C-alpha positions in Angstrom: -23.4 -19.4 7.8 -20.8 -17.1 9.4 -17.6 -19.0 10.2 -15.9 -18.7 13.6 -13.4 -15.8 13.8 -10.8 -18.0 15.4 -10.0 -19.7 12.1 -7.4 -18.3 9.8 -8.3 -16.0 7.0 -7.2 -18.5 4.3 -9.3 -21.2 5.9 -12.2 -18.9 6.1 -11.9 -18.0 2.4 -12.0 -21.7 1.4 -15.3 -22.2 3.2 -17.0 -19.1 1.9 -19.0 -19.4 -1.4 -20.9 -16.7 -3.2 -24.4 -17.9 -4.3 -25.1 -14.9 -6.5 -25.0 -15.5 -10.2 -22.2 -13.5 -11.9 -23.2 -10.3 -13.4 -23.3 -10.1 -17.2 -20.2 -8.5 -18.6 -20.4 -4.9 -19.7 -19.8 -4.7 -23.4 -18.5 -1.4 -24.9 -17.5 -0.6 -28.4 -13.7 0.0 -28.5 -13.0 3.6 -27.4 -16.7 4.4 -26.6 -17.8 5.4 -23.2 -21.3 4.5 -21.9 -23.7 7.4 -22.6 -25.1 7.7 -19.0 -26.5 11.2 -19.6 -28.7 12.5 -22.5 -26.1 15.1 -23.4 -23.7 12.2 -24.3 -25.9 11.3 -27.2 -25.8 14.8 -28.6 -22.1 15.3 -28.3 -22.6 18.2 -25.8 -20.1 18.0 -23.0 -21.8 17.2 -19.6 -20.3 19.0 -16.6 -21.0 17.6 -13.1 -20.3 21.0 -11.8 -23.3 22.8 -13.5 -26.2 24.2 -11.5 -28.5 21.4 -12.6 -26.0 18.8 -11.5 -25.7 20.4 -8.1 -29.5 20.2 -7.6 -29.8 16.5 -8.7 -29.4 13.6 -6.4 -28.1 15.4 -3.3 -27.2 13.2 -0.4 -29.4 13.2 2.7 -28.3 15.7 5.3 -26.1 14.3 8.0 -27.3 14.3 11.6 -26.4 17.3 13.8 -23.3 17.1 16.0 -25.4 16.8 19.1 -27.2 13.7 17.8 -23.9 12.1 16.6 -22.0 12.6 19.8 -24.7 12.1 22.5 -24.8 8.3 22.5 -22.6 6.3 24.9 -20.0 4.2 23.2 -21.1 0.7 22.4 -19.1 -2.4 23.3 -17.1 -3.9 20.4 -15.7 -7.4 20.1 -12.9 -6.0 18.0 -9.5 -5.1 19.3 -9.0 -1.3 19.7 -6.7 0.8 17.6 -4.4 1.0 20.6 -4.8 4.8 21.1 -7.2 6.6 23.3 -7.8 9.3 20.6 -9.5 6.8 18.3 -12.3 4.6 19.4 -12.5 0.9 18.5 -14.4 -0.1 15.4 -18.1 -0.8 15.8 -19.1 -4.5 16.0 -19.6 -6.1 12.6 -23.4 -6.3 12.9 -23.5 -2.4 12.8 -22.7 -2.0 9.2 -23.9 1.6 8.9 -21.8 2.7 11.8 -18.8 0.9 10.4 -19.2 2.7 7.1 -19.2 6.1 8.9 -16.3 5.0 11.2 -14.0 3.9 8.3 -14.6 7.0 6.2 -13.9 9.3 9.2 -10.7 7.3 10.0 -9.3 7.8 6.5 -7.5 10.7 5.0 -7.5 9.5 1.4 -9.3 7.0 -0.9 -9.3 5.5 -4.4 -11.6 7.3 -6.7 -12.6 5.3 -9.9 -14.0 7.1 -12.9 -14.8 6.1 -16.5 -12.0 7.5 -18.5 -12.6 10.2 -21.1 -8.9 10.2 -22.2 -8.1 9.3 -25.8 -7.4 5.6 -26.1 -9.0 4.8 -22.8 -12.5 6.1 -23.3 -15.1 4.2 -21.2 -12.5 2.1 -19.3 -12.2 2.2 -15.5 -9.6 4.6 -14.2 -8.7 4.6 -10.5 -6.8 7.5 -8.8 -5.8 8.5 -5.3 -7.4 11.6 -3.7 -7.1 13.2 -0.3 -10.5 13.5 1.4 -12.2 14.4 4.6 -15.7 14.1 6.1 -14.8 16.5 8.9 -12.1 17.4 11.4 -10.4 14.5 13.3 -12.1 13.4 16.5 -15.1 11.3 17.4 -17.6 14.2 16.8 -16.1 15.7 13.7 -17.5 13.4 11.0 -20.4 14.4 8.8 -20.3 11.3 6.6 -19.9 13.4 3.5 -16.6 12.8 1.7 -15.2 16.2 0.6 -12.5 16.7 -2.0 -10.3 19.6 -3.2 -10.1 19.4 -7.0 -8.8 21.2 -10.1 -9.8 20.6 -13.7 -6.1 20.2 -14.5 -6.3 16.8 -12.9 -6.9 13.9 -15.2 -9.7 12.2 -13.2 -11.5 15.5 -12.9 -11.5 15.8 -16.7 -13.2 12.4 -16.7 -15.8 13.7 -14.3 -16.6 16.7 -16.5 -17.8 14.2 -19.1 -19.4 11.7 -16.7 -19.7 12.5 -13.0 -20.4 8.9 -11.9 -17.7 7.4 -9.8 -16.9 5.0 -7.0 -14.8 5.7 -3.9 -13.1 3.1 -1.8 -11.7 3.7 1.7 -9.9 1.2 3.9 -8.6 0.8 7.4 -5.4 -0.5 5.8 -4.2 3.1 5.9 -4.7 3.4 9.6 -2.7 1.9 12.5 -5.5 -0.6 13.2 -4.7 -3.2 10.5 -0.9 -2.8 10.9 -1.2 -3.3 14.7 -3.2 -6.5 14.3 -1.3 -7.7 11.2 -4.3 -7.8 9.0 -3.6 -7.9 5.3 -5.5 -5.2 3.4 -7.6 -7.9 1.7 -8.5 -9.5 5.0 -12.2 -8.6 5.7 -11.3 -7.8 9.3 -9.3 -4.9 7.8 -12.6 -3.2 6.9 -13.1 -1.3 3.7 -16.1 0.6 2.3 -17.1 1.0 -1.3 -19.2 4.1 -2.1 -21.0 4.6 -5.5 -22.4 7.9 -6.6 -21.3 11.1 -8.3 -19.0 14.1 -7.7 -20.6 17.5 -7.5 -19.1 20.9 -6.8 -20.3 22.3 -3.4 -22.3 25.5 -3.4 -21.1 28.7 -1.6 -23.0 27.9 1.6 -21.3 24.5 1.9 -17.8 25.7 0.8 -16.8 26.8 4.3 -17.7 23.3 5.7 -15.7 21.6 3.0 -12.7 23.9 3.6 -12.7 23.3 7.3 -13.0 19.5 6.8 -10.2 19.3 4.3 -7.7 21.9 5.6 -7.7 20.6 9.2 -6.6 17.2 7.9 -4.5 18.4 4.9 -3.0 21.8 5.8 -0.7 21.7 2.9 -3.7 22.3 0.6 -3.8 25.9 1.6 -0.4 26.5 -0.1 -1.3 24.8 -3.4 -0.9 27.1 -6.4 -3.9 29.5 -6.7 -3.6 29.6 -10.5 -4.7 25.9 -10.6 -8.3 27.1 -9.8 -9.0 24.7 -7.0 -12.6 24.1 -5.9 -14.4 22.1 -3.2 -16.4 19.1 -4.2 -18.2 16.2 -2.5 -19.0 12.7 -3.2 -22.8 12.3 -3.6 -23.5 8.8 -2.2 -26.2 6.7 -3.7 -25.0 3.1 -2.8 -22.8 1.7 -0.1 -21.1 -1.7 0.4 -19.4 -2.7 3.6 -16.8 -5.5 3.9 -15.8 -5.8 7.5 -16.2 -9.4 8.4 -16.3 -12.9 6.9 -19.5 -13.9 5.1 -19.7 -11.4 2.3 -20.6 -7.7 1.6 -23.3 -5.8 3.5 -25.4 -3.3 1.8 -26.2 0.0 3.6 -28.6 2.6 2.3 -27.8 6.3 2.3 -30.7 6.8 4.8 -29.2 4.3 7.2 -25.7 5.8 6.7 -26.6 9.4 7.4 -29.1 8.7 10.2 -26.8 6.4 12.3 -24.9 7.8 15.3 -21.2 7.1 14.6 
């Protein structure tokens, strides 16, 4: 049962219970990463940026701008961000729209990899990365998280061994949660957890990624050229939405990419 939103967050937490059995703990030998790819068993280094990797598990194409921007705005029970430039969040029953909304509202996220570093092999390793799914504005979001990476970065070195990752984005970085005094852990301060893999974009998509990233992060254009920067994207396979009391909501990639933000 969903509790009434007028109660305090602490009171809500006390009444909520999870009925799912806890997952069995993952057991790893000390210093050994999980062999998620056949190449791991042979000792050959797996690169998520190879041609084969780019062809595997591509996300569904996002809807065209005309489809995304043609719908009239839907009413929301949530308070607005307090700015005419940013629409209010979708209502909590529209989880797919909420996932698209939160990603498009965020300029950075926490990317978690399985570490390939000596002494940390196989352990979770979270790092902050700038990202963008398109230029700011209600019609600019594709739903695809793009990143600007270099293999000099420690997390990218992890991805070259195992491209699997998770990405978390939260409205805590926007004025919305600060305006309404929502703690980042309060479900009303929505956050989205994506699971999937990182792949290097091909030449035909590089221009889209560049526009998405450089419009939000213009400093990137001046970053050292000798660092061999490249454009990549997060290939989404699973999505969890936490935007209200009562637990996580699961959204499929099909629902995510087909919804009109």
